[in-house]
C-alpha positions, 0 to 999 in steps of 0.5 A: 497490457500496458499498466502506465499511460503517458501524460502530457501537460498543456504544452505537450511535455511529458509528465509523470505517467498514470495508471491505466483506467480502473487500476489502482496502486495499493500501498499496504502496511504490513505490521498490524494491517495484514498480520500481527503487529511486530516492532522492529526491535523484536525481529525474531518474531517476524518470520512466524507472525500470524497473518490475517486471512481476510487480508490475504484473500482481498489482497490476492483478489486485487492482484488477480484483478490487475491492481498493483500491490506494494507493501509499505513498511516501517521495517528496515532494510535489514528486515527485507529478507525475513519480510519477503520470505514471510509474505511468500510463505503466507501466500501474498501476491504482490509486486514490490516491498518498500521499507523504511517508512517513517515510524509513528503513524499520523501520516499526511500524504501530499502528492500531485497524483490522486490519493485515497487513504483508507485506515485499516480498522480490524479486517479487510472487506470490499472497499465502499465509498463514504463521504468523510472530512478531509484536509485539503490545500486552501485554493481560495485566492 
C-alpha cells in the first residue's frame, strides 16, 4: 500500500504529498510522555527508564492500524543509540526518531498541512474529538 498521495496545485504543479485517506502521522514525545521524564543532563538514566504500558499498547495499536509513528524528542544526537535501544527493548513499534526538538515546551506549530495537537496528560487512551479554543491566523481582510 502506498502511504503517500500525489497532490497538485490549481496549475497542475506537484506539491508536497499527503498521507493516504485515514492515515495519521503521529509525532510523539518520549520523556514524560511515553516514559519517565529524564533530562538530557542525566543520560545514564535513559537506558533503564520506566515506560508507560498504556503508551506502549496504544502506540503499537496505531502502528498495527497502519499509522506512521515517529518519536520526536529534545534528546540530542549523542543520545540516539541509547534512545533507539530503549524503544526497541520496551517493545515500541515505530518508523523513525527525530531528535534535537527545541527544549522548553510551549510549542506553536505552523505548517501548510493539517495539524492536530494533543497534549499528553497522564495516560494514553483512545483519541476522541472535543472542541477547544485554538489560535489561528486572522484571514479577515
